[in-house]
Backbone bond lengths (Angstrom), bond angles and torsions (degrees), N, CA, C in turn:
res aa  C-N    CA-C-N  psi(-1)  N-CA   C-N-CA  omega(-1)  CA-C   N-CA-C  phi
1 X - - - 1.462 - - 1.517 110.86 -
2 X 1.316 116.83 -33.24 1.467 119.59 177.05 1.530 110.71 -64.48
3 X 1.333 116.31 -38.58 1.471 119.79 177.58 1.527 110.49 -64.11
4 X 1.335 115.98 -46.64 1.458 120.60 178.76 1.517 111.80 -64.07
5 X 1.325 115.35 -37.04 1.453 119.82 178.54 1.512 112.99 -64.09
6 X 1.329 116.53 -36.35 1.472 119.96 177.47 1.526 110.65 -67.88
7 X 1.324 116.24 -40.89 1.466 119.88 176.34 1.523 109.87 -59.73
8 X 1.331 116.12 -46.82 1.466 120.67 179.38 1.525 110.60 -58.52
9 X 1.320 117.11 -47.79 1.472 121.22 -177.34 1.527 111.21 -61.02
10 X 1.337 116.82 -43.20 1.464 120.49 179.88 1.528 111.31 -61.29
11 X 1.328 115.72 -43.64 1.472 120.01 -178.77 1.524 110.65 -69.34
12 X 1.321 116.74 -41.92 1.463 120.57 -179.62 1.535 110.96 -61.46
13 X 1.311 116.80 -37.24 1.462 119.83 177.28 1.530 111.35 -62.62
14 X 1.334 116.49 -38.59 1.469 120.19 177.70 1.536 111.09 -68.67
15 X 1.328 116.74 -36.64 1.464 120.03 177.31 1.526 110.66 -64.87
16 X 1.320 116.48 -41.09 1.468 120.95 177.24 1.529 110.22 -60.43
17 X 1.334 116.11 -44.01 1.469 120.62 179.82 1.529 111.86 -60.78
18 X 1.326 116.98 -30.51 1.470 121.63 -176.58 1.533 113.23 -93.77
19 X 1.325 116.65 -5.73 1.468 120.64 -179.66 1.525 109.29 -82.33
20 X 1.323 115.71 80.26 1.466 123.34 -176.57 1.527 110.18 -124.34
21 X 1.312 115.38 167.24 1.462 120.62 175.04 1.528 109.76 -53.34
22 X 1.330 116.78 133.64 1.464 121.72 177.88 1.512 114.48 92.34
23 X 1.331 117.68 -16.85 1.472 120.30 176.82 1.522 109.16 -74.56
24 X 1.350 116.72 131.15 1.456 118.85 177.36 1.526 109.96 -92.30
25 X 1.302 116.03 151.51 1.460 121.96 -172.04 1.524 112.78 -65.41
26 X 1.339 117.02 -33.51 1.468 119.78 178.33 1.530 111.21 -63.91
27 X 1.324 116.56 -38.46 1.470 120.44 179.50 1.519 110.43 -67.22
28 X 1.334 116.52 -36.04 1.461 120.52 177.19 1.528 110.03 -64.97
29 X 1.316 115.99 -39.20 1.470 121.21 178.20 1.525 110.99 -66.73
30 X 1.327 116.92 -43.04 1.466 121.43 178.67 1.529 110.17 -60.87
31 X 1.337 116.70 -41.09 1.461 121.03 178.29 1.526 110.48 -61.03
32 X 1.330 117.21 -43.81 1.464 121.22 179.26 1.527 111.31 -59.92
33 X 1.332 116.54 -43.12 1.466 120.92 -179.91 1.520 111.23 -63.07
34 X 1.328 117.13 -46.88 1.462 121.01 -178.39 1.524 111.62 -63.85
35 X 1.330 116.71 -43.84 1.466 120.54 -178.79 1.526 111.14 -66.07
36 X 1.327 116.71 -35.83 1.466 120.46 179.51 1.520 110.74 -67.66
37 X 1.312 116.81 -44.61 1.465 120.33 179.47 1.524 112.23 -63.94
38 X 1.325 116.60 -35.70 1.469 119.85 178.06 1.521 111.57 -62.40
39 X 1.334 116.57 -28.57 1.462 120.87 -179.44 1.531 112.16 -92.03
40 X 1.346 116.21 11.49 1.468 122.23 178.70 1.531 112.05 60.41
41 X 1.332 115.27 34.46 1.465 121.70 177.24 1.526 108.81 -119.99
42 X 1.325 115.91 177.11 1.462 121.33 179.12 1.531 109.60 -123.57
43 X 1.342 117.56 142.62 1.465 119.17 172.21 1.530 109.47 -68.35
44 X 1.312 116.69 125.75 1.469 120.42 -174.10 1.520 112.93 -68.02
45 X 1.333 117.22 -28.73 1.463 119.54 -173.52 1.520 113.24 -86.56
46 X 1.322 117.41 -24.88 1.464 121.29 -173.75 1.529 110.20 -61.72
47 X 1.332 116.19 120.26 1.476 124.94 -178.64 1.534 113.94 68.49
48 X 1.328 116.38 13.05 1.463 120.29 175.16 1.534 109.08 -75.70
49 X 1.330 116.86 137.23 1.464 121.04 -177.49 1.526 109.51 -115.11
50 X 1.341 117.32 90.55 1.463 119.50 -178.07 1.513 112.27 -71.87
51 X 1.318 115.50 158.13 1.466 121.56 178.41 1.528 109.20 -59.43
52 X 1.311 116.86 132.05 1.458 121.97 176.88 1.510 114.90 91.36
53 X 1.344 117.20 -14.08 1.463 120.29 179.88 1.525 109.98 -80.76
54 X 1.334 115.34 149.04 1.469 120.09 -178.16 1.528 112.18 -73.81
55 X 1.336 117.27 -29.50 1.463 120.86 -175.87 1.526 109.48 -154.37
56 X 1.341 118.25 165.55 1.468 120.89 178.06 1.528 111.54 -59.51
57 X 1.327 115.40 150.52 1.461 120.32 -177.89 1.535 109.17 -74.87
58 X 1.337 118.52 128.53 1.466 120.76 -170.74 1.533 115.44 -94.84
59 X 1.329 118.71 12.03 1.467 120.31 -174.97 1.527 111.06 -133.51
60 X 1.333 115.72 170.93 1.466 121.80 -178.73 1.520 112.78 -90.30
61 X 1.339 116.83 -29.05 1.457 121.22 178.19 1.526 109.75 -123.75
62 X 1.316 115.67 161.21 1.460 120.88 163.55 1.523 106.11 -100.29
63 X 1.327 116.64 128.28 1.464 122.10 -179.31 1.523 107.51 -123.53
64 X 1.317 116.23 100.99 1.461 122.53 -171.16 1.525 109.49 -112.53
65 X 1.333 116.63 122.27 1.463 121.68 -172.76 1.527 111.02 -108.90
66 X 1.327 115.13 132.05 1.465 124.22 172.70 1.524 113.00 58.16
67 X 1.348 119.29 -106.78 1.463 121.21 -175.88 1.526 112.91 -76.47
68 X 1.343 117.21 -13.99 1.472 120.13 176.06 1.521 107.81 -73.71
69 X 1.329 116.33 122.32 1.470 120.57 -175.70 1.524 110.27 -83.72
70 X 1.334 116.32 -54.88 1.467 121.65 -176.91 1.528 110.14 -146.50
71 X 1.332 114.62 165.44 1.467 124.33 173.84 1.525 113.34 66.74
72 X 1.349 116.31 20.69 1.457 119.34 176.19 1.523 110.60 -64.42
73 X 1.325 116.59 129.35 1.465 121.69 -177.24 1.530 109.98 -85.45
74 X 1.339 118.14 124.58 1.464 119.87 178.63 1.529 111.39 -59.41
75 X 1.342 116.04 126.30 1.465 121.26 -179.51 1.524 109.17 -133.35
76 X 1.325 117.20 -160.14 1.464 120.84 -176.41 1.527 113.42 -83.02
77 X 1.323 117.46 4.76 1.455 120.56 -179.59 1.534 110.63 -60.53
78 X 1.322 116.14 130.61 1.461 121.92 177.76 1.525 109.41 -97.73
79 X 1.307 115.74 129.16 1.460 120.91 -176.87 1.527 110.89 -62.48
80 X 1.333 114.43 141.73 1.465 121.53 -179.00 1.519 109.86 -122.39
81 X 1.320 116.22 156.32 1.453 120.71 174.73 1.523 109.45 -58.93
82 X 1.325 115.85 133.44 1.458 121.57 -177.94 1.509 114.33 99.60
83 X 1.343 117.39 -14.63 1.463 120.79 178.68 1.529 111.28 -68.48
84 X 1.325 115.01 150.19 1.461 122.28 172.36 1.529 106.36 -116.23
85 X 1.339 115.80 110.07 1.464 122.10 -174.27 1.521 111.19 -105.47
86 X 1.330 115.79 126.98 1.458 120.91 172.17 1.529 108.97 -101.24
87 X 1.323 117.29 123.58 1.462 122.19 175.34 1.521 107.80 -109.53
88 X 1.317 116.19 115.27 1.464 122.95 178.13 1.524 106.56 -111.97
89 X 1.342 116.54 128.34 1.464 120.32 -171.09 1.520 109.46 -145.61
90 X 1.319 115.95 138.02 1.458 121.46 177.06 1.515 111.04 -130.07
91 X 1.314 115.69 154.25 1.468 122.19 -179.24 1.527 109.56 -130.43
92 X 1.332 115.65 138.76 1.457 121.04 169.27 1.523 107.66 -109.81
93 X 1.347 115.88 124.34 1.458 120.65 -176.69 1.526 108.86 -142.57
94 X 1.328 115.61 123.63 1.468 122.32 179.95 1.535 111.32 53.20
95 X 1.340 115.42 38.22 1.455 120.61 173.63 1.518 115.28 86.30
96 X 1.339 117.63 1.71 1.459 120.89 -178.71 1.530 110.84 -123.62
97 X 1.344 114.33 148.64 1.460 121.08 -176.78 1.529 111.34 -105.75
98 X 1.335 115.29 148.08 1.464 122.58 165.98 1.523 107.68 -134.59
99 X 1.328 116.34 158.96 1.465 121.64 -170.33 1.525 108.76 -148.50
100 X 1.338 117.07 136.15 1.459 120.24 -178.94 1.522 109.53 -154.36
101 X 1.330 116.21 157.04 1.468 120.63 178.65 1.518 110.01 -148.07
102 X 1.332 115.67 149.74 1.463 122.31 175.50 1.523 108.79 -136.97
103 X 1.313 115.21 158.42 1.460 121.78 172.61 1.519 108.22 -115.03
104 X 1.326 115.90 130.61 1.463 121.86 -175.32 1.530 109.06 -121.91
105 X 1.309 116.58 127.66 1.462 121.25 172.68 1.519 109.29 -83.96
106 X 1.335 117.09 132.12 1.464 121.96 -176.96 1.535 109.22 -100.65
107 X 1.328 115.29 122.68 1.463 119.32 178.76 1.517 111.78 62.66
108 X 1.331 116.22 -135.33 1.459 122.16 179.90 1.521 109.16 -91.81
109 X 1.325 116.46 113.29 1.463 120.55 -178.09 1.529 110.32 -106.31
110 X 1.320 115.78 162.74 1.465 121.74 -177.19 1.530 110.85 -70.04
111 X 1.330 115.71 162.87 1.465 120.60 176.43 1.524 110.72 -62.38
112 X 1.341 116.07 -38.07 1.467 119.59 177.87 1.523 110.88 -61.74
113 X 1.332 116.32 -42.83 1.465 120.58 178.76 1.526 110.94 -61.66
114 X 1.334 116.44 -43.39 1.473 119.96 178.67 1.526 110.91 -60.33
115 X 1.327 115.71 -43.58 1.467 120.42 -176.42 1.521 111.79 -68.40
116 X 1.337 117.08 -41.71 1.464 118.78 -177.47 1.526 111.16 -72.80
117 X 1.323 117.76 -34.48 1.468 120.37 175.09 1.523 109.81 -61.87
118 X 1.330 116.44 -47.40 1.469 121.17 179.90 1.527 111.24 -62.24
119 X 1.330 116.82 -43.29 1.467 120.59 -178.53 1.523 111.84 -64.49
120 X 1.320 117.34 -40.41 1.466 121.22 -177.84 1.523 110.93 -69.31
121 X 1.336 115.69 -41.37 1.461 119.65 178.72 1.530 111.09 -63.90
122 X 1.327 116.84 -42.40 1.470 120.45 179.06 1.525 111.40 -68.76
123 X 1.340 116.66 -34.68 1.466 120.05 177.52 1.525 110.91 -62.39
124 X 1.330 116.51 -38.79 1.468 119.96 176.68 1.524 110.51 -62.38
125 X 1.317 117.23 -44.40 1.472 121.36 178.51 1.529 110.38 -58.52
126 X 1.329 116.50 -44.59 1.468 120.57 -179.42 1.529 111.47 -66.93
127 X 1.331 116.87 -36.92 1.455 120.12 176.05 1.521 111.69 -63.49
128 X 1.334 115.85 -43.31 1.468 120.41 179.99 1.526 111.41 -63.84
129 X 1.327 117.82 -33.09 1.468 120.87 179.23 1.528 112.08 -63.49
130 X 1.331 116.90 -19.90 1.462 121.11 178.50 1.532 113.13 -86.49
131 X 1.331 116.48 -2.40 1.464 120.98 -177.53 1.530 108.83 -80.94
132 X 1.333 114.36 84.28 1.465 121.93 -179.56 1.520 108.63 -136.32
133 X 1.317 116.11 147.02 1.459 120.59 176.23 1.528 109.21 -56.57
134 X 1.335 116.72 129.62 1.461 121.63 179.25 1.512 113.95 96.54
135 X 1.341 117.49 -21.75 1.458 120.14 171.67 1.520 109.19 -73.78
136 X 1.327 116.89 176.79 1.458 120.38 -177.34 1.527 111.27 -125.08
137 X 1.331 115.24 168.21 1.465 120.25 174.39 1.527 110.50 -61.81
138 X 1.325 116.39 -32.03 1.456 120.32 177.11 1.519 112.69 -63.19
139 X 1.323 116.95 -33.57 1.471 120.58 176.84 1.525 111.05 -63.47
140 X 1.345 115.83 -40.97 1.470 120.47 178.39 1.531 110.04 -64.62
141 X 1.334 115.42 -50.55 1.461 120.22 -177.88 1.511 112.68 -61.11
142 X 1.326 116.63 -41.07 1.462 120.76 -179.39 1.525 111.19 -64.33
143 X 1.325 116.75 -43.48 1.468 120.45 -179.47 1.524 110.73 -60.22
144 X 1.334 116.00 -42.19 1.464 120.70 179.70 1.529 110.74 -67.52
145 X 1.311 116.13 -52.13 1.472 121.27 -177.15 1.523 111.76 -60.79
146 X 1.314 117.05 -45.84 1.458 121.80 -176.23 1.523 111.07 -59.80
147 X 1.330 116.59 -43.51 1.462 119.41 -178.24 1.528 110.90 -70.93
148 X 1.325 117.05 -45.56 1.471 120.85 -178.77 1.523 110.56 -58.20
149 X 1.334 116.22 -47.27 1.465 119.49 -177.82 1.519 111.98 -69.87
150 X 1.332 117.82 -28.95 1.462 120.59 177.27 1.521 111.98 -66.21
151 X 1.333 115.79 -21.32 1.460 121.34 179.29 1.533 112.36 -96.31
152 X 1.337 116.90 4.49 1.458 121.29 175.68 1.515 115.15 87.13
153 X 1.342 117.02 14.00 1.463 120.90 179.71 1.533 110.08 -111.90
154 X 1.329 116.57 176.14 1.457 121.02 -175.18 1.523 111.58 -126.98
155 X 1.326 115.17 142.54 1.458 121.41 171.34 1.532 108.28 -71.03
156 X 1.324 116.76 132.52 1.463 120.79 176.28 1.530 108.29 -72.85
157 X 1.317 116.38 123.75 1.466 121.05 -176.18 1.531 111.47 -78.44
158 X 1.336 115.06 145.51 1.462 120.91 172.43 1.520 115.17 86.94
159 X 1.337 117.85 -8.17 1.463 121.65 178.74 1.525 108.27 -113.07
160 X 1.319 116.84 131.12 1.466 120.19 -168.30 1.529 112.09 -136.85
161 X 1.332 113.99 168.36 1.454 121.04 166.22 1.528 109.58 -85.40
162 X 1.339 116.00 -170.55 1.471 118.93 -170.67 1.522 110.67 -165.97
163 X 1.324 114.17 163.00 1.452 119.20 167.09 1.518 109.61 -70.90
164 X 1.330 116.36 159.70 1.469 120.45 -177.26 1.521 109.26 -154.76
165 X 1.331 115.78 150.53 1.464 120.33 -179.35 1.509 110.35 174.19
166 X 1.319 115.91 -107.34 1.474 119.66 177.03 1.521 111.79 -73.50
167 X 1.322 116.99 -17.18 1.460 123.31 172.74 1.517 108.69 -121.73
168 X 1.337 115.31 156.17 1.456 119.35 -179.78 1.523 111.25 -67.08
169 X 1.327 116.15 -42.99 1.462 121.24 178.13 1.524 109.35 -119.76
170 X 1.317 115.61 117.31 1.464 121.98 178.56 1.532 108.50 -128.79
171 X 1.330 115.79 169.57 1.465 119.78 170.48 1.531 108.06 -70.14
172 X 1.330 117.53 151.19 1.462 127.75 4.02 1.533 112.06 -93.36
173 X 1.322 116.64 167.14 1.465 121.47 169.43 1.527 108.24 -74.79
174 X 1.328 116.19 132.99 1.472 121.18 -178.46 1.528 108.26 -110.44
175 X 1.330 115.58 98.47 1.466 121.34 -178.26 1.526 110.51 -76.15
176 X 1.326 115.74 152.83 1.464 121.25 177.96 1.524 111.97 -95.36
177 X 1.309 116.36 20.25 1.462 122.55 172.24 1.515 107.11 -148.26
178 X 1.317 117.12 164.87 1.455 119.52 179.76 1.511 112.14 163.48
179 X 1.332 114.81 -175.48 1.458 121.32 178.71 1.531 109.11 -120.47
180 X 1.324 117.24 140.09 1.469 120.08 179.16 1.529 111.59 -54.57
181 X 1.317 115.45 134.63 1.457 121.01 176.56 1.509 114.94 82.04
182 X 1.332 117.18 -4.94 1.463 120.62 -177.85 1.529 110.81 -97.99
183 X 1.335 115.62 155.95 1.457 120.04 176.90 1.516 112.86 88.33
184 X 1.321 115.05 -178.03 1.462 122.15 -175.86 1.525 111.90 -61.29
185 X 1.344 115.54 139.11 1.466 119.96 177.61 1.521 110.45 -77.99
186 X 1.320 115.06 145.64 1.464 121.70 179.99 1.521 109.55 -84.48
187 X 1.351 115.03 135.20 1.454 120.76 -177.97 1.523 110.66 -125.70
188 X 1.310 115.62 154.73 1.460 120.58 177.72 1.537 110.14 -58.22
189 X 1.319 116.57 134.79 1.452 121.74 178.45 1.513 114.38 98.09
190 X 1.333 117.36 -16.19 1.464 119.53 175.35 1.528 109.25 -67.33
191 X 1.333 116.07 145.99 1.469 121.22 174.62 1.527 107.57 -128.71
192 X 1.331 115.36 127.08 1.462 121.49 -174.49 1.520 110.84 -122.33
193 X 1.322 115.86 141.03 1.462 122.04 167.74 1.526 106.39 -96.79
194 X 1.317 116.02 106.21 1.464 122.27 -176.97 1.522 107.36 -99.22
195 X 1.353 117.48 126.41 1.461 118.22 -170.91 1.531 113.41 -150.25
196 X 1.327 116.48 85.94 1.464 118.45 175.00 1.524 111.85 -62.57
197 X 1.324 115.98 132.96 1.462 123.65 174.47 1.522 106.72 -122.41
198 X 1.321 115.86 124.20 1.464 120.95 -164.84 1.523 110.22 -129.50
199 X 1.330 115.87 146.08 1.469 122.13 179.18 1.524 110.31 -120.40
200 X 1.331 115.23 144.34 1.462 120.42 174.47 1.520 111.29 -80.91
201 X 1.331 117.54 -10.56 1.458 121.85 -179.00 1.506 111.73 -133.56
202 X 1.327 117.01 -108.46 1.462 121.95 -176.56 1.526 111.93 -71.32
203 X 1.328 114.54 143.53 1.468 120.02 175.38 1.526 111.62 -85.81
204 X 1.327 116.96 -7.27 1.460 122.44 -178.11 1.535 110.69 -90.17
205 X 1.336 115.47 151.92 1.462 120.66 178.69 1.525 110.92 -124.14
206 X 1.327 114.53 162.46 1.461 121.47 169.48 1.517 107.71 -123.67
207 X 1.325 116.81 143.56 1.464 121.19 177.85 1.522 108.62 -92.51
208 X 1.324 116.31 125.10 1.451 122.00 -177.76 1.526 110.86 -87.62
209 X 1.331 116.46 173.63 1.470 121.30 -175.52 1.529 113.00 -61.39
210 X 1.346 116.68 -28.65 1.473 119.42 -179.44 1.526 112.51 -89.20
211 X 1.340 116.55 12.81 1.469 124.15 179.19 1.525 113.95 75.51
212 X 1.323 118.20 6.57 1.461 120.26 173.70 1.526 109.20 -79.75
213 X 1.338 115.35 162.32 1.460 121.28 179.21 1.523 109.57 -116.29
214 X 1.340 116.17 130.26 1.461 122.38 -179.83 1.522 109.41 -120.59
215 X 1.333 116.73 152.93 1.460 119.55 174.18 1.521 109.11 -62.53
216 X 1.310 115.51 140.97 1.456 121.14 -174.44 1.534 112.44 -60.60
217 X 1.332 116.43 -34.94 1.466 120.39 -176.63 1.526 113.58 -99.38
218 X 1.343 116.88 7.45 1.460 120.46 178.27 1.519 114.60 77.77
219 X 1.324 117.62 13.46 1.465 120.64 -178.81 1.529 111.58 -77.79
220 X 1.326 115.63 160.30 1.460 122.28 -179.96 1.526 110.17 -62.89
221 X 1.324 115.71 143.02 1.462 121.05 176.43 1.524 110.15 -131.00
222 X 1.328 114.85 159.59 1.467 121.24 -178.81 1.527 110.06 -137.81
223 X 1.333 115.83 161.99 1.469 121.51 -174.68 1.526 108.69 -157.73
224 X 1.320 115.91 123.98 1.469 121.88 170.74 1.526 108.19 -130.04
225 X 1.339 116.30 148.30 1.472 119.93 -176.44 1.516 110.67 -153.43
226 X 1.329 114.77 141.62 1.464 121.90 169.04 1.524 109.62 -134.58
227 X 1.318 115.98 151.42 1.459 122.58 168.95 1.524 107.55 -92.92
228 X 1.332 116.31 124.52 1.467 121.66 -169.67 1.532 110.23 -128.77
229 X 1.329 116.09 130.11 1.465 121.88 177.58 1.527 110.32 -99.12
230 X 1.332 116.01 142.97 1.463 121.98 179.06 1.527 108.61 -97.15
231 X 1.331 116.59 121.98 1.471 121.79 -179.02 1.522 109.75 -129.88
232 X 1.326 115.31 170.56 1.467 120.85 178.86 1.515 112.48 -60.33
233 X 1.317 116.10 -29.36 1.472 120.34 -176.12 1.527 112.68 -97.77
234 X 1.353 116.08 7.34 1.457 119.20 178.28 1.517 112.01 117.36
235 X 1.322 116.76 -172.98 1.474 120.13 -177.07 1.516 112.26 -74.32
236 X 1.335 116.49 143.42 1.458 122.47 170.54 1.522 107.77 -118.01
237 X 1.336 115.83 118.52 1.457 120.76 177.81 1.530 107.96 -80.42
238 X 1.318 116.80 113.74 1.462 121.73 -174.50 1.525 112.12 -85.33
239 X 1.334 117.58 -15.15 1.464 120.74 -177.13 1.515 111.51 -116.39
């Protein structure tokens, strides 16, 4: 998984570099596919059929713009200054999956966009710091929720992180809220995809026709994610 995670990180960095004004989302997706194949890996999302979706996912990345929180389907939309783009990307390598996401501001973004991007990224860091043997899933969720709400933003309800390994989505469910000491205890060898999803307005979402999820009130949303392994010496970020 560490090998696959490095491949994912390298490709994601190239996608970030190419996420500029005028770039269309389909071209970004095509780039992800080509770079993944060159590394003898597979895009984890391509043809994946998640629970509740009408059909298998037809792309290599999720590219979600502005009010779209997750599962945005790459299309011919060309990025514009002020957009907030979430790139969610997974890799399958030697039978194991890794998963990661970043939020990228395009061109000149609003002060609110800058603040929510910063808050979400820091919330992920704080959540990962709770990944210790003997801590609980509630400790992770509380750290994320507490920081996000302290900055005046809201956790998007109903969208979660997950266990990961031989399958893209495994138990346990990793909520972005919780109470300290509550929930499943963390054990050595567990690997979690931790992914705060945050809204500048409503915490509620609506599911669109393409199976993507958007904030109910059309407010800006953000998403960061890492795949993290639990070890005796603390968390190891694999992506």
